[in-house]
C-alpha positions in Angstrom: -143.2 16.4 -191.9 -146.2 17.7 -190.0 -149.8 16.8 -191.0 -151.1 20.2 -190.0 -152.3 22.6 -192.7 -151.3 26.3 -192.4 -154.8 27.1 -191.0 -154.8 24.3 -188.4 -154.0 25.4 -184.8 -153.1 23.0 -182.1 -155.0 23.6 -178.8 -154.9 21.8 -175.4 -158.3 20.4 -174.3 -158.4 23.1 -171.6 -157.9 25.9 -174.1 -160.5 24.4 -176.4 -163.1 24.1 -173.6 -162.4 27.7 -172.4 -162.8 29.1 -176.0 -166.0 27.0 -176.5 -167.5 28.5 -173.3 -166.5 32.0 -174.5 -168.1 31.4 -177.9 -171.4 30.2 -176.3 -171.4 33.2 -173.9 -171.0 35.6 -176.9 -173.7 33.9 -178.9 -176.1 33.9 -175.8 -175.4 37.6 -175.4 -176.6 38.5 -179.0 -180.2 39.2 -177.9 -179.1 41.5 -175.0 -176.8 43.4 -177.4 -179.6 43.8 -179.9 -181.8 45.1 -177.1 -179.1 47.6 -176.0 -178.8 48.9 -179.6 -182.6 49.3 -179.9 -182.7 51.1 -176.5 -180.0 53.5 -177.6 -181.6 54.0 -181.0 -184.7 55.3 -179.2 -182.8 58.0 -177.4 -183.0 60.3 -180.4 -180.8 61.6 -183.3 -178.5 58.9 -184.4 -175.9 61.4 -185.7 -175.2 62.6 -182.2 -176.0 59.5 -180.2 -172.7 58.3 -178.7 -174.4 55.5 -176.8 -175.9 54.1 -180.0 -172.6 54.2 -181.8 -170.7 52.7 -178.9 -173.2 49.8 -178.7 -172.9 49.2 -182.5 -169.1 49.2 -182.2 -169.3 46.7 -179.3 -171.6 44.5 -181.3 -169.1 44.6 -184.2 -166.3 43.5 -181.9 -168.4 40.7 -180.5 -169.4 39.4 -183.9 -165.8 39.5 -185.1 -164.8 37.5 -182.0 -167.6 35.0 -182.7 -166.4 34.6 -186.3 -162.8 34.2 -185.1 -163.6 31.6 -182.5 -165.9 29.7 -184.8 -163.2 29.3 -187.4 -160.5 28.5 -184.8 -162.5 25.8 -183.1 -163.7 24.3 -186.4 -160.1 24.0 -187.7 -158.3 23.2 -184.4 -156.5 20.0 -183.7 -157.4 19.4 -180.1 -156.0 17.3 -177.3 -152.8 15.4 -177.3 -149.6 16.9 -178.5 -147.6 14.9 -181.0 -145.8 11.9 -179.4 -142.6 11.8 -181.4 -139.6 14.0 -180.6 -137.2 15.7 -182.9 -139.4 17.4 -185.5 -140.9 20.9 -184.9 -144.5 21.6 -185.5 -147.8 22.5 -183.7 -148.0 21.0 -180.2 -144.2 20.9 -179.9 -142.0 22.7 -177.4 -139.0 23.9 -179.4 -135.7 25.3 -178.3 -133.9 27.4 -181.0 -130.7 29.4 -181.2 -130.9 32.6 -183.2 -128.0 32.6 -185.6 -125.9 29.6 -186.6 -125.8 26.3 -184.7 -122.1 26.7 -183.9 -122.7 29.9 -181.9 -122.1 29.5 -178.1 -124.1 32.6 -177.1 -126.8 31.4 -174.7 -128.5 34.8 -174.8 -129.8 33.9 -178.2 -131.5 30.6 -177.1 -135.3 30.6 -176.7 -137.8 27.9 -175.8 -141.4 28.2 -176.8 -144.5 26.3 -177.7 -145.7 26.2 -181.4 -149.4 26.4 -181.0 -152.3 28.8 -181.0 -152.0 32.3 -179.4 -155.1 31.2 -177.6 -152.9 29.0 -175.5 -151.4 32.0 -173.8 -152.5 31.9 -170.2 -152.6 28.1 -170.1 -148.8 27.7 -170.1 -145.8 29.6 -168.8 -144.1 29.2 -172.1 -144.2 31.8 -174.9 -146.5 30.6 -177.7 -145.7 31.1 -181.3 -148.4 30.4 -183.9 -147.6 27.8 -186.5 -148.8 30.5 -189.0 -146.2 33.0 -187.9 -143.1 33.4 -190.1 -141.0 31.6 -187.5 -143.6 28.9 -186.9 -144.0 28.3 -190.6 -140.2 28.1 -191.1 -139.8 25.6 -188.2 -142.7 23.3 -189.0 -141.2 20.1 -190.3 -137.6 21.0 -189.3 -135.6 18.3 -187.5 -133.3 18.8 -184.6 -130.0 20.3 -185.9 -131.6 21.9 -188.9 -131.1 25.6 -189.6 -134.0 27.5 -191.2 -134.4 31.1 -192.3 -137.5 33.2 -192.3 -138.4 36.8 -193.0 -139.6 39.1 -190.3 -142.5 41.5 -190.9 -139.9 44.3 -191.4 -138.3 42.3 -194.2 -135.2 41.2 -192.3 -134.1 37.6 -192.8 -133.1 35.7 -189.7 -131.7 32.2 -189.3 -132.4 29.9 -186.4 -131.0 26.5 -185.5 -133.5 24.0 -184.0 -131.8 22.6 -180.9 -134.7 20.4 -179.7 -138.3 19.6 -180.3 -140.3 17.8 -177.7 -144.1 17.2 -177.3 -145.9 19.7 -175.1 -146.8 18.0 -171.8 -149.0 20.8 -170.3 
């Protein structure tokens, strides 16, 4: 069974460093954003001041991203992927077959990394969050296990775990 908590995300060191730089840039940009808002505020009537409202909206987006990155980086498990094969979880490249294990339809086979969506761009693999319905269902599953999960639309799907190998970047 995985030692990850549902809020823990696995990140490569490269992704962690990239996200840390982004966070520092956003924090460093706070004074410039405040200055922009003040400059727009001085343009006149706030009810009809599109520049002011756009600047405030941008500030809200940046503050939201700062909060998201702060939480992600605080809770992330960084660095090396798990070293043992055979059990799905964060940091593992899994191959699954949608439907039952006995099916021979290769069109329903998919390989992806269980990790943070922030890993997108650092790997050619699709990345599924361990907090997603499929990621939660697979975490702790062993090769050969079949697990079921509910999609956001309420449909229940079954997947067979064909393999689970540590991510090697």
